[in-house]
C-alpha positions in Angstrom: -50.9 14.8 -7.7 -49.7 14.3 -3.9 -49.8 10.2 -3.8 -47.5 10.8 -6.5 -45.5 13.1 -5.1 -44.8 10.9 -2.2 -44.1 7.7 -4.6 -41.4 9.8 -5.9 -40.2 11.1 -3.1 -39.8 7.4 -1.3 -38.0 6.5 -4.3 -35.2 8.9 -3.2 -35.5 6.2 -0.3 -35.3 9.4 2.0 -35.9 7.0 5.1 -32.2 5.9 4.7 -31.2 9.2 3.0 -32.3 11.7 5.6 -30.4 10.3 9.2 -28.2 13.1 8.7 -28.5 16.6 11.0 -28.0 19.2 8.7 -30.9 22.0 9.4 -34.0 20.0 10.3 -35.2 16.7 11.2 -38.7 14.8 10.0 -41.3 13.7 13.0 -43.3 10.7 12.2 -46.6 11.9 10.8 -48.8 9.2 12.6 -48.5 11.3 16.1 -48.8 14.5 13.9 -52.5 13.4 12.8 -53.6 11.6 16.1 -52.7 15.0 17.9 -54.4 17.2 15.5 -57.4 14.8 16.3 -57.4 15.0 20.2 -56.3 19.2 19.8 -52.7 18.4 21.5 -49.6 19.5 19.9 -47.8 17.1 17.1 -45.1 15.0 19.1 -42.1 16.6 16.9 -39.1 13.9 17.2 -36.1 13.8 15.0 -36.9 10.5 13.7 -38.2 9.7 10.6 -41.6 8.5 9.2 -43.5 8.4 5.9 -47.3 8.0 7.8 -47.3 4.3 7.0 -46.1 1.1 8.8 -45.5 -0.2 5.2 -42.0 1.0 4.8 -41.1 -2.2 2.7 -43.9 -1.4 0.0 -42.4 2.0 -0.4 -44.1 2.4 -4.1 -47.4 1.1 -2.8 -48.8 4.1 -0.7 -51.5 3.5 1.5 -55.2 5.7 0.5 -54.7 7.0 4.1 -51.7 9.1 3.0 -54.5 11.1 0.9 -56.2 12.5 4.3 -53.0 13.6 5.6 -52.7 17.5 5.1 -49.1 17.3 6.2 -45.9 17.0 4.5 -45.1 13.5 2.9 -41.5 13.6 4.8 -42.3 15.1 8.1 -42.3 18.7 9.4 -39.1 21.1 10.6 -38.2 20.4 13.8 -37.2 23.6 15.7 -35.1 21.5 18.0 -32.4 21.0 14.5 -32.8 24.8 13.9 -29.9 26.0 17.2 -27.7 28.8 16.5 -24.0 28.0 15.8 -21.6 29.8 17.9 -20.2 32.2 15.6 -15.9 31.2 15.4 -14.8 34.6 15.5 -14.1 37.1 18.3 -17.2 39.4 19.5 -16.5 42.1 21.9 -19.2 43.0 24.1 -18.7 46.5 23.3 -18.0 46.4 19.8 -17.5 50.3 19.4 -15.2 50.8 22.2 -12.9 47.7 20.7 -13.2 49.4 17.1 -12.1 52.9 18.6 -8.8 51.0 20.9 -8.2 49.6 17.6 -7.9 53.1 16.0 -6.1 54.5 19.0 -3.6 52.3 19.4 -2.8 52.0 15.7 -2.4 55.7 15.3 -0.2 55.5 18.3 1.7 53.1 16.9 2.0 55.3 13.5 3.8 58.0 15.3 6.4 55.4 16.6 9.7 54.2 15.0 9.7 50.7 14.5 6.4 49.8 15.6 5.0 46.5 14.8 1.5 47.7 12.7 1.3 44.4 10.6 0.5 42.5 14.1 -2.3 45.4 14.7 -4.1 45.5 11.2 -4.0 41.6 11.8 -5.7 41.9 15.3 -8.1 44.7 13.8 -8.9 42.1 11.0 -10.1 39.6 14.4 -12.4 43.1 15.8 -13.9 43.8 12.1 -14.6 40.0 11.3 -18.1 40.0 13.3 -18.8 43.2 11.4 -18.8 40.6 7.9 -18.2 43.1 5.5 -15.4 42.0 3.0 -14.3 45.1 1.8 -13.3 45.7 5.7 -11.7 42.4 6.5 -9.8 42.7 2.6 -8.6 46.4 4.0 -7.5 45.5 7.2 -5.3 42.3 6.0 -4.0 44.6 2.8 -2.8 47.3 5.6 -1.3 44.3 7.1 0.2 43.1 4.3 1.4 46.8 3.3 3.3 46.4 6.9 4.7 43.2 6.9 8.6 43.8 7.1 9.6 40.1 7.0 9.4 37.3 3.9 7.6 35.2 5.9 4.5 37.7 6.9 4.8 39.0 3.1 4.3 35.8 1.5 1.0 34.5 4.3 -0.5 37.6 3.8 -0.5 38.1 0.4 -1.6 34.4 -0.1 -4.2 35.6 2.4 -5.2 38.7 0.1 -5.0 36.0 -3.1 -7.8 34.0 -1.3 -9.8 36.5 0.1 -10.4 37.7 -3.7 -10.3 34.7 -5.4 -13.8 34.8 -6.4 -13.1 38.1 -7.8 -10.5 36.5 -10.5 -11.6 36.1 -14.6 -10.5 32.6 -13.8 -10.7 31.5 -10.3 -9.6 27.7 -10.7 -6.2 27.1 -9.3 -3.9 27.4 -12.3 -1.1 24.8 -13.0 1.5 27.1 -11.7 0.2 29.5 -8.4 3.3 31.1 -8.3 2.9 32.4 -12.2 3.6 35.8 -12.7 1.1 38.6 -12.2 -1.4 39.9 -14.5 -1.7 43.3 -15.2 -4.5 43.6 -12.9 -3.4 41.6 -10.2 -2.7 43.7 -7.3 1.1 44.6 -6.8 0.6 43.2 -3.0 0.2 39.8 -4.0 3.2 39.7 -6.5 4.7 36.1 -5.5 8.5 37.4 -6.2 8.2 41.0 -4.1 7.2 39.0 -1.1 10.5 37.2 -1.1 12.8 39.9 -1.3 15.4 40.0 1.8 14.5 43.7 3.3 14.0 45.5 6.2 10.9 47.2 5.7 7.7 47.4 3.6 8.1 45.8 -0.3 4.7 46.7 -1.7 6.1 46.9 -5.8 5.2 44.1 -8.2 8.9 42.6 -9.3 6.8 40.9 -12.2 6.2 44.2 -13.9 9.7 45.5 -13.2 11.1 42.8 -14.8 9.1 42.9 -18.2 10.1 46.6 -18.2 13.8 46.2 -17.8 16.2 44.5 -20.6 18.0 41.3 -20.7 21.3 41.0 -19.2 23.8 41.6 -21.5 26.2 38.8 -23.1 29.2 41.0 -23.0 29.2 41.4 -19.6 28.9 37.7 -18.6 31.9 37.0 -21.4 34.0 40.1 -19.5 33.3 38.3 -16.3 35.9 35.1 -17.7 39.1 38.1 -18.5 41.7 37.8 -16.4 41.0 35.0 -14.0 43.6 33.8 -11.6 45.5 30.6 -11.6 45.1 27.9 -9.3 46.9 27.8 -6.5 45.4 25.1 -4.1 43.6 21.9 -5.2 41.0 19.9 -3.1 41.6 16.0 -3.9 37.9 14.4 -4.2 38.2 10.7 -5.0 40.2 10.4 -8.2 39.7 14.3 -9.3 41.6 17.2 -8.3 39.6 20.4 -8.6 41.9 23.7 -9.0 40.8 26.8 -6.8 42.4 30.3 -5.9 43.2 29.7 -2.2 42.6 33.5 -1.4 38.8 33.0 -3.0 37.8 30.1 -0.9 39.0 31.6 2.4 37.3 34.5 1.8 34.2 32.3 1.9 34.0 32.1 5.3 35.9 32.5 8.3 36.5 28.6 9.2 37.7 27.8 5.2 40.3 31.3 6.0 41.3 29.5 9.4 41.7 26.2 7.7 44.1 27.7 4.4 45.6 30.4 6.1 45.9 29.1 9.9 47.7 27.1 12.1 46.4 23.5 10.6 48.5 21.2 7.8 46.1 21.8 5.0 47.4 26.1 5.0 50.9 24.3 4.2 49.8 22.2 1.2 48.8 22.7 -2.3 46.9 19.4 -2.4 43.9 19.3 0.2 42.0 15.8 0.6 38.3 16.9 0.6 36.7 13.0 0.1 35.0 13.3 3.2 33.1 16.5 3.6 30.4 15.6 1.4 30.7 17.4 -1.4 31.3 15.7 -4.9 33.5 17.3 -7.8 31.3 18.9 -9.7 29.9 20.3 -6.2 33.4 21.9 -5.6 33.7 22.9 -9.1 30.6 24.8 -8.0 32.2 26.4 -5.0 35.3 27.3 -7.0 33.4 29.5 -9.9 31.4 31.0 -7.2 34.3 32.2 -5.0 35.7 33.7 -8.5 32.8 35.3 -9.7 30.4 36.3 -6.6 27.7 34.8 -8.1 26.0 31.2 -9.0 26.1 30.5 -12.9 23.2 28.3 -13.9 23.7 25.3 -11.9 21.5 22.0 -12.0 19.3 22.3 -8.9 21.3 19.7 -7.4 24.6 21.5 -7.2 23.2 24.2 -5.8 21.7 22.1 -3.0 25.1 20.7 -2.8 26.3 24.3 -2.2 23.7 24.6 0.2 24.9 21.8 2.3 28.4 23.3 2.1 28.0 26.7 3.0 26.2 25.4 6.2 29.0 23.1 6.9 31.6 25.9 6.6 29.6 28.9 7.7 29.6 30.6 4.3 27.0 32.9 4.5 27.1 35.1 1.2 27.2 31.1 -0.4 24.2 30.6 1.6 22.2 33.3 0.4 23.2 33.0 -2.7 22.0 29.2 -3.0 18.7 30.0 -0.9 17.6 32.5 -3.0 18.2 31.1 -6.4 16.6 27.2 -5.1 13.1 29.9 -3.8 13.5 31.1 -7.7 13.1 27.6 -9.1 9.5 27.1 -6.9 7.3 27.0 -9.1 4.5 25.3 -8.4 3.8 22.8 -5.3 5.3 19.7 -6.9 8.7 21.9 -6.6 7.8 22.9 -3.2 7.0 19.5 -1.8 10.6 18.2 -3.4 12.8 21.0 -2.2 11.3 22.1 1.5 12.9 19.5 3.0 16.2 20.4 1.9 15.4 23.8 3.2 14.2 22.6 6.3 17.1 20.6 7.2 19.2 23.6 6.0 17.2 26.3 7.6 17.4 28.1 4.2 14.8 31.0 5.2 13.7 32.2 1.7 13.3 28.5 -0.2 11.1 27.4 2.8 9.3 30.5 2.5 9.0 30.0 -1.4 7.4 26.2 -0.8 5.1 28.1 1.6 4.5 30.4 -0.7 3.6 27.5 -3.1 1.0 25.5 -0.9 -0.5 28.9 0.8 -1.4 29.8 -3.1 -2.9 26.3 -3.9 -5.3 26.7 -1.2 -7.8 25.3 -0.6 -7.1 22.5 -2.8 -3.4 21.8 -0.7 -5.5 21.3 2.5 -6.2 18.0 0.8 -2.6 16.7 0.1 -1.5 14.7 2.9 2.1 15.5 1.9 1.5 19.3 2.2 -0.1 18.8 5.7 2.8 16.4 7.2 4.4 20.0 7.1 2.0 22.5 8.2 -0.5 20.3 10.5 2.0 18.1 13.2 3.5 19.1 15.9 6.7 18.2 14.4 6.6 20.1 11.4 5.6 23.2 12.9 8.9 22.7 14.9 11.2 22.4 11.7 9.4 25.5 10.4 10.0 27.3 13.2 13.6 26.5 13.2 13.7 27.7 9.6 11.5 30.8 10.8 8.5 30.3 9.4 6.3 29.2 12.4 3.8 31.8 13.3 0.3 32.7 14.4 -0.8 34.2 11.0 0.3 31.4 9.4 -1.9 29.2 11.5 -4.5 31.5 11.4 -4.8 31.8 7.8 -4.8 28.1 7.4 -7.4 27.9 10.4 -9.7 30.0 8.5 -9.6 28.0 5.4 -9.8 25.0 6.8 -12.8 26.1 9.0 -14.6 27.0 5.4 -13.6 23.6 4.1 -14.7 21.4 6.6 -15.1 22.7 10.3 -15.2 19.3 11.9 -12.3 17.8 9.9 -8.8 16.5 11.4 -7.2 19.2 9.6 -9.0 22.0 11.2 -8.3 20.4 14.5 -4.8 20.1 14.1 -4.3 23.3 12.3 -6.1 25.0 15.3 -4.1 23.5 17.8 -0.8 24.8 16.3 -2.5 28.5 16.2 -3.1 28.1 19.5 1.0 27.2 20.2 1.9 30.5 18.0 -0.1 32.3 20.3 1.4 35.2 22.1 -0.7 38.0 23.0 -4.2 38.0 24.9 -6.7 38.4 21.6 -4.1 35.6 20.3 -4.8 32.9 22.7 -8.7 34.4 22.9 -9.0 33.6 19.1 -7.2 30.1 19.0 -9.1 28.8 21.6 -12.5 29.8 21.1 -12.1 28.7 17.6 -11.0 25.2 19.3 -14.3 25.4 21.1 -16.1 25.7 18.4 -14.9 23.3 15.9 -15.5 20.6 19.0 -19.0 21.9 19.5 -19.5 21.0 15.9 -17.9 17.5 16.1 -20.0 16.8 19.2 -16.9 16.4 22.0 -18.9 18.7 24.3 -16.8 17.9 27.1 -13.5 18.7 24.9 -15.7 22.1 23.7 -16.0 23.0 27.3 -12.9 23.0 28.4 -11.6 25.7 25.3 -14.4 27.8 25.6 -13.4 28.1 29.5 -9.8 28.7 28.5 -11.1 31.0 26.3 -13.1 33.1 28.7 -10.3 33.1 31.2 -7.8 34.8 28.9 -10.8 37.4 28.7 -13.3 36.9 25.8 -16.6 37.1 27.4 -18.6 35.9 23.9 -17.2 32.4 25.1 -19.3 31.7 27.6 -22.3 31.1 24.8 -19.8 28.2 23.9 -19.3 27.0 27.6 -23.1 27.3 28.4 -23.9 25.6 25.0 -21.4 22.9 25.7 -22.8 22.4 29.1 -26.3 22.4 27.8 -25.2 19.3 25.0 -23.7 17.2 27.9 -27.2 17.7 29.6 -26.9 20.4 32.4 -29.6 22.7 30.9 -30.2 24.9 34.0 -26.4 25.5 34.5 -26.2 26.9 31.1 -29.5 29.1 31.9 -27.8 30.5 35.2 -24.7 31.1 33.2 -26.8 33.0 30.3 -28.5 34.7 33.1 -25.5 35.9 35.1 -24.0 37.1 31.4 -26.8 39.4 30.9 -26.9 40.8 34.5 -23.4 41.8 34.3 -23.2 43.2 30.6 -25.2 45.7 28.4 -27.6 43.4 27.4 -27.1 41.9 23.5 -29.5 40.2 20.9 -27.2 37.1 21.1 -27.4 36.5 24.7 -31.1 36.6 24.5 -31.1 34.0 21.7 -29.0 32.0 23.5 -30.4 32.4 27.0 -34.0 31.0 24.8 -32.7 28.2 24.1 -32.6 26.8 27.7 -36.2 27.8 28.5 -39.6 27.0 27.4 -43.0 28.6 26.6 -43.7 32.2 27.2 -40.2 32.6 28.7 -38.9 31.4 25.5 -40.7 33.6 23.2 -39.8 37.0 25.4 -36.2 36.3 25.0 -36.8 35.5 21.1 -38.8 38.6 20.9 -36.3 40.6 22.9 -33.1 39.2 20.6 -35.2 40.5 17.7 -35.7 44.1 19.2 -31.9 44.1 20.1 -30.7 42.7 16.6 -33.2 42.1 14.0 -30.7 40.6 11.8 -30.5 37.2 13.8 -32.0 34.8 11.9 -32.6 31.9 14.4 -35.7 33.6 16.3 -37.5 33.8 13.3 -37.2 30.4 12.2 -38.2 29.2 15.8 -40.9 31.4 15.6 -41.7 30.0 12.4 -41.4 26.6 13.4 -43.5 26.9 16.3 -46.5 28.7 14.3 -46.2 25.7 12.0 -46.6 22.9 14.9 -49.8 25.0 15.7 -51.1 24.7 12.3 -51.0 28.4 11.4 -48.7 27.6 8.1 -49.9 31.3 6.6 -48.3 33.0 9.7 -45.0 30.8 9.3 -44.6 32.1 6.1 -45.6 35.4 7.5 -42.5 35.1 10.0 -40.3 33.4 7.7 -40.9 36.3 5.2 -39.4 39.5 7.6 -36.3 38.1 7.5 -36.2 37.3 3.9 -37.1 40.6 2.9 -33.6 42.1 4.0 -31.4 39.0 4.4 -31.6 36.3 1.7 -30.3 32.9 2.8 -30.1 29.6 2.0 -31.3 27.9 5.0 -34.6 30.7 5.6 -35.4 29.9 1.5 -35.4 26.3 2.3 -37.8 26.5 5.5 -40.0 28.6 3.3 -40.1 26.0 0.6 -41.2 23.3 3.2 -44.0 25.5 4.1 -45.3 25.6 0.5 -44.7 21.8 0.3 -46.8 22.2 3.6 -49.8 23.9 1.7 -49.2 21.7 -1.3 -47.9 25.0 -2.9 -45.7 23.1 -5.2 -44.6 26.0 -7.3 -44.0 28.7 -4.4 -41.3 25.9 -2.7 -40.2 25.2 -6.6 -39.4 29.3 -6.8 -37.6 29.0 -3.1 -35.7 25.7 -4.5 -34.7 27.5 -7.4 -33.1 30.7 -5.9 -31.7 28.7 -3.2 -29.9 26.6 -5.6 -28.8 29.7 -7.4 -27.3 31.0 -4.5 -25.9 27.4 -3.3 -25.3 25.1 -6.5 -24.2 22.7 -4.0 -27.0 23.0 -1.4 -28.6 20.0 0.4 -31.9 19.5 1.5 -33.2 17.1 3.6 -30.5 17.0 6.4 -28.0 17.1 4.1 -28.7 14.0 1.8 -30.6 15.0 -1.1 -29.0 17.2 -3.7 -31.2 20.2 -4.2 -31.4 19.8 -8.2 -33.5 16.4 -7.2 -36.4 18.2 -5.8 -36.5 20.4 -8.3 -37.4 17.7 -10.6 -39.7 16.1 -8.4 -41.7 19.3 -8.2 -41.5 20.3 -12.1 -43.6 16.9 -11.9 -46.6 18.9 -10.2 -46.2 22.6 -11.5 -47.5 23.7 -15.1 -44.9 23.4 -17.5 -43.1 26.8 -19.4 -41.2 27.1 -22.3 -38.8 29.6 -23.3 -41.4 32.1 -24.3 -43.7 31.6 -21.2 -40.2 31.9 -19.0 -39.4 35.3 -20.7 -42.6 36.8 -19.7 -42.7 35.5 -16.2 -39.4 37.0 -16.1 -40.8 40.3 -17.5 -43.2 40.2 -14.9 -41.7 39.6 -11.7 -38.5 42.1 -12.9 -41.3 44.9 -13.0 -42.6 44.0 -9.8 -39.5 44.0 -8.2 -39.8 40.6 -7.1 -36.0 39.4 -7.2 -36.2 36.0 -5.4 -39.1 35.3 -8.2 -36.8 36.7 -11.2 -34.3 34.9 -9.8 -36.2 31.3 -9.9 -37.2 32.1 -13.3 -33.8 32.7 -14.5 -32.7 29.3 -13.1 -35.4 27.6 -14.7 -34.2 29.2 -18.4 -30.6 28.5 -17.5 -31.9 24.5 -17.3 -32.7 25.0 -20.4 -30.1 26.8 -21.7 -27.2 26.4 -19.6 -24.5 28.4 -21.8 -26.9 31.4 -22.3 -24.5 34.4 -21.5 -27.0 36.4 -20.9 -28.9 34.9 -19.1 -26.5 34.4 -16.4 -25.3 38.1 -16.6 -29.3 38.7 -15.6 -28.5 36.2 -12.4 -25.7 38.2 -11.5 -27.6 41.5 -11.5 -30.0 40.3 -9.6 -27.9 38.6 -6.8 -26.7 41.9 -6.6 -29.8 43.3 -5.7 -30.1 40.7 -3.1 -26.5 41.7 -1.7 -25.1 38.5 -2.7 -22.0 39.3 -3.6 -19.9 35.9 -3.9 -22.7 34.4 -5.9 -23.2 37.3 -8.2 -19.4 37.2 -9.2 -19.7 33.5 -9.9 -22.6 33.8 -12.2 -20.9 37.2 -14.1 -17.7 34.8 -14.4 -19.8 31.8 -16.1 -21.4 34.9 -18.0 -17.7 35.2 -19.3 -16.7 31.8 -19.6 -19.6 30.9 -21.7 -19.6 33.7 -23.8 -18.9 32.1 -27.7 -18.5 35.5 -28.9 -15.4 37.7 -28.4 -17.2 41.1 -28.1 -19.4 39.5 -25.2 -16.3 38.1 -23.4 -15.1 41.3 -23.5 -18.4 42.9 -22.1 -18.4 40.5 -19.3 -14.6 41.0 -18.5 -15.3 44.6 -18.1 -18.2 44.2 -15.6 -15.7 41.5 -13.6 -13.3 44.5 -13.5 -15.3 47.5 -12.8 -16.9 45.3 -9.8 -13.3 44.7 -8.3 -12.4 48.3 -8.6 -10.5 48.6 -12.4 -12.5 51.0 -13.3 -10.1 52.3 -16.5 -9.9 48.8 -17.5 -13.6 48.2 -17.6 -13.7 51.5 -19.9 -10.9 49.5 -22.3 -12.8 46.2 -22.3 -15.8 48.3 -23.5 -14.2 50.2 -26.2 -12.2 46.4 -27.3 -15.9 45.1 -27.8 -17.4 48.1 -29.4 -14.4 48.1 -31.8 -15.7 44.3 -32.6 -19.2 44.9 -32.8 -21.5 47.7 -31.6 -23.8 46.2 -29.0 -25.8 47.3 -26.2 -24.1 45.8 -22.9 -20.4 47.4 -24.6 -22.3 50.8 -24.5 -23.7 50.4 -21.4 -20.7 49.6 -19.5 -18.9 52.0 -21.1 -21.7 55.0 -19.9 -21.8 52.9 -16.6 -18.0 53.2 -16.0 -17.6 57.4 -17.0 -20.7 57.7 -15.3 -19.4 56.8 -11.9 -17.3 59.9 -11.7 -18.2 63.5 -11.3 -19.5 64.8 -14.5 -19.5 68.3 -15.8 -22.0 69.0 -18.8 -20.2 67.9 -21.6 -18.9 64.4 -20.0 -23.0 64.0 -18.9 -23.9 64.7 -22.5 -21.4 62.1 -23.9 -23.0 59.3 -21.4 -26.1 60.3 -22.5 -25.5 59.8 -26.7 -24.0 56.3 -25.0 -26.9 54.9 -23.6 -28.9 56.2 -26.7 -26.5 54.2 -29.1 -26.8 51.1 -26.4 -30.8 51.8 -26.9 -30.6 51.8 -30.8 -28.8 48.1 -30.4 -30.8 45.0 -30.2 -31.2 44.2 -26.6 -34.8 43.3 -24.8 -37.0 46.1 -22.5 -35.6 44.6 -19.6 -32.2 46.1 -20.1 -33.4 49.3 -22.1 -35.8 49.8 -19.2 -32.4 50.2 -16.9 -30.6 52.8 -19.9 -34.0 55.1 -20.2 -33.7 55.1 -16.2 -30.2 55.5 -15.8 -30.3 58.7 -18.8 -33.3 60.2 -16.7 -30.9 60.0 -13.8 -28.0 62.0 -15.6 -30.8 64.6 -16.9 -31.7 65.3 -13.4 -28.1 65.8 -12.2 -28.0 68.5 -15.2 -30.9 70.1 -13.9 -32.7 69.1 -17.6 -35.9 67.8 -16.0 -38.4 67.7 -19.1 -36.0 65.2 -20.4 -35.9 63.2 -17.5 -39.4 63.2 -17.1 -39.5 61.9 -20.9 -36.9 59.3 -20.2 -38.3 57.8 -17.2 -41.9 57.8 -18.7 -40.3 55.9 -21.4 -38.9 53.8 -19.0 -42.1 53.2 -17.1 -43.8 52.5 -20.7 -41.7 49.0 -20.7 -42.7 48.4 -17.4 -39.4 49.1 -15.6 -41.1 50.0 -12.4 -38.0 51.4 -10.5 -38.6 54.5 -13.0 -41.3 55.7 -10.6 -38.8 56.7 -8.3 -37.0 59.0 -10.7 -39.8 60.5 -11.9 -40.8 61.1 -8.6 -37.8 63.3 -8.1 -38.4 65.1 -11.0 -41.5 65.9 -9.9 -40.4 67.4 -6.3 -37.5 69.3 -7.9 -40.2 71.1 -10.0 -41.8 71.8 -6.7 -45.3 69.4 -7.3 -44.7 67.3 -4.2 -47.6 65.9 -4.2 -47.5 64.3 -7.2 -43.8 63.2 -6.0 -45.5 61.8 -3.3 -47.9 59.8 -5.7 -45.4 58.5 -8.0 -43.6 56.9 -5.1 -47.1 55.3 -3.7 -47.7 53.7 -7.4 -43.5 52.0 -6.9 -45.1 50.8 -3.5 -48.4 49.4 -4.8 -46.5 47.7 -7.5 -43.1 46.7 -6.1 -43.0 43.1 -3.7 -39.7 44.6 -2.7 -40.6 48.0 -1.1 -38.7 48.9 1.6 -36.7 51.6 -0.7 -39.6 53.1 -1.7 -41.2 53.9 1.5 -38.2 55.3 2.6 -37.8 57.5 -0.5 -41.5 58.5 0.0 -40.8 59.8 3.2 -39.0 62.8 1.8 -42.0 64.0 0.1 -44.7 64.3 2.6 -44.8 66.1 6.0 -43.0 65.3 9.4 -45.8 62.9 10.8 -46.5 60.7 7.3 -42.8 60.8 6.9 -42.2 59.2 10.5 -44.8 57.0 9.4 -43.3 55.6 6.1 -39.6 55.5 7.9 -41.5 53.2 10.4 -42.2 50.7 7.6 -39.1 50.9 6.4 -37.6 49.9 9.1 -39.8 47.1 10.0 -39.6 45.9 6.1 -35.7 46.6 6.5 -34.3 47.1 9.7 -30.8 47.4 7.9 -31.1 50.7 6.4 -29.7 53.6 8.3 -31.4 56.6 7.1 -34.9 55.9 9.0 -32.9 56.1 12.2 -30.9 59.1 11.4 -33.7 60.5 10.7 -35.7 60.0 13.9 -32.8 60.8 15.8 -32.7 64.2 14.1 -36.3 64.9 14.5 -35.6 64.5 18.4 -32.8 66.5 18.4 -34.7 69.2 17.1 -36.9 68.5 19.5 -34.4 68.9 22.5 -34.8 65.3 23.4 -31.4 64.3 23.1 -31.5 61.1 25.4 -33.7 59.8 23.3 -31.9 60.9 20.0 -28.9 59.0 21.2 -31.3 55.9 22.0 -32.3 55.6 18.7 -29.1 55.7 16.6 -27.8 53.3 19.2 -30.5 51.2 18.5 -29.1 50.7 14.8 -25.2 51.0 16.0 -25.9 48.2 18.8 -26.4 45.9 15.3 -24.6 47.5 12.4 -22.0 49.8 13.4 -22.3 52.1 10.2 -19.9 55.2 9.7 -22.5 57.5 9.2 -24.7 56.6 12.4 -21.4 56.5 14.2 -20.3 60.1 12.9 -24.2 61.2 13.7 -24.0 59.7 17.2 -20.5 61.5 18.3 -22.0 65.2 16.8 -24.3 64.4 19.1 -22.2 64.1 22.0 -20.2 66.4 21.1 -23.0 69.2 21.1 -24.3 67.6 24.4 -20.5 68.6 25.5 -19.5 64.6 26.2 -16.0 64.6 24.8 -15.3 61.3 25.8 -18.4 59.9 24.0 -17.7 62.2 21.4 -14.1 60.8 20.6 -14.7 57.1 21.3 -17.7 57.0 18.2 -15.0 59.2 16.0 -12.1 56.5 16.5 -14.6 53.6 16.4 -16.0 55.2 12.8 -12.2 56.2 12.0 -11.3 52.9 12.4 -14.3 51.5 9.5 -13.1 54.8 7.5 -10.1 56.4 8.3 -10.4 59.1 5.4 -13.9 60.3 6.1 -13.2 63.6 6.2 -16.4 65.2 8.5 -15.2 62.6 11.4 -11.7 63.6 11.1 -12.5 66.8 11.2 -15.2 66.3 14.3 -12.4 64.2 15.8 -9.5 66.7 15.7 -12.3 69.3 17.4 -12.6 66.5 20.5 -9.1 66.2 20.9 -8.5 70.2 21.3 -11.1 70.2 24.0 -9.5 66.5 25.5 -6.3 68.2 26.0 -7.3 71.2 28.2 -9.3 68.8 30.4 -6.7 66.3 30.9 
């Protein structure tokens, strides 16, 4: 089997195909084999070898290949898993930075005319290291709310739209990116509202207003034509004479008034030669019409462009504004924008250029590949022209650079946009960000000297984290000791953080390296690199089982494609093709375009290779396997089975929906929304499509619209999923007894419809939760037992709660023990079981929960509260600080602020309250504590 597998891999020409540098390198197996026989460590090098010198005959492997216990393609090399430098602003003290952001925003809000838009934009940069999509969107939304000019509104509306593009029912770029808003589109993204001229925020949707307003009256138009004045001056253009009203033309601008009523000869003439003023006779007739009516009729675009040129030449501000607005309204697509933007820039037509920019921005990332578009956005000349029209800004290039880095961080386009961003940077944080991101891009491009220069400039502007980039660039240039000394000084000068020790570990070896990696994990257990390095080191020592255990630690709470790929590699080293196949399937669910083997082989190809070496399942087998894994709370295993089933039935919308549920459990929001959208798009029945649309709406905050979709689906055909959606959406609110009864009825109706036990078990479980909330414990227990009867393992947790409420604490503890024994992912079960035992046992369970998932905040809060009860204030603060260092959570910050308040440390209380309010400015308990601390601080000051 191994021989055939090697032959198949060779047929993919991996020798030529694996010379990239995505994640790992292949090392020569010959040296591995010889070193293992002599007891020396294998010599891992980034070269590639397939354990034989006969590379010219790939389909006839040597028999010696069968003696090799390592991978046919070599082992992963630790030298190729170095962590990237994050292209974000990373304050050394994030909590102080959050507090400062909130404090400055609060102060600015009290000042008339303060620029809140820029402060909220800065807040997005402060929040980005937290990697919370909701927080980022909220800050961008707030910046858009407070944007006072059309340019900022255009950019921020497009940015909001780009950030939530995965939430759309159909995210593919529409033929018209400036089409009218849908009923569920946020008002802040309205393309028409962004282009209105106003001195304040404009946060309503003009598309909906226009739909509600009646059309223009024809009678009023006819009335405008009555009583027109006779012409008293004629403008001669070529062989034509255009009759105009002298006073009307003169009223257009001061220069025209001077021409027609001043001391010029034209003031005494009835016929004025106008052939050399760059306007056609048709254009001059349009000028006459505008001068009489004060508005533009339905002139064609070329005539309006003539009027725009005329208005600029003769300083006709009103005419220019009308032409500008009219031309802006004609921009409906990128193609329209490309036709008109040159005219807009030439004539400095503010709204027209804004409309063109809006078309380009709303077509991102597609427009990044359009050379005609990038000609205006990337070049220094383009920036100067945009600046002359009032449309070159930091926020514009910040947004464009963000998109470009996501698409291809090493592209020339990314570099040029970042250079323009740096040219527009004015404040300290803007300069820090532009310079730091340029350093990151140059580092990725392998231009280490330039990278070092940009990082040093960013550090000089005050961004301490950029010193990590300086050290990395020095290391890449061969100055390892200099890099080590720099990180040493950083650790000595500032409060140590996990990323500091992680970076220093790159520049040392042996026990010192392992000690730094251990410290990095202790300070920030969410850093991936330490787990990967330790796992590979164990593999090099031929401890493959221990390597898998190490990588499992991070996969237990933070699923990522690179860690799944690494674990699959380890499974291959054990000849465990089923384990490898499971992880590759899960990986390809997260990223359908993922390339393994250094980015040269598509993951789907590896799946096809591995399939030949595992037992084949039909759909019935797959359903049984899915049932078992779902019951065992094995989300990665379940994901792999669903991936296999979709390979057989790619259009099965029900499977896509289950895939989205599993991805949500793994906290993979983007992939979950993609699967849910595919479920909707693949639906062949209208009632199914409506249900999936309902879930998309619900997940994006449109609860009422989701309920409407569920009701529409039920009206077409009663189905489990429609009733379940309606019950779920209704239950997401404070339910009284009557409402709870109605939700239970809906779930009972759901279970009366055809579905599989995986979903029916969930319905019984949800029903049990509602019964518990209604204090109907016997009915709840019955529901949970029904769910357990069809192997819905999570129902153990609900049943344990029932026992606890019945004062049967021992039974509750035993029930949670059953869940721990059955569930593969059981950190939450340990956390929940801690509620049903004494303090010592609870501490033991919570310690286990933290080891399995350090991102769970309840264990830290519980341990801190116990320490506080024991009057160990400093230890309690340290327990919370340990978690806050890598997870600045609202509850953790509020609790630490309360502890500081009880200790009389007002300054620390204010800081933590302000940081918490930066995360959620409406949190009532924190606001109350903050106001109290402010009151205490005033007498002291």
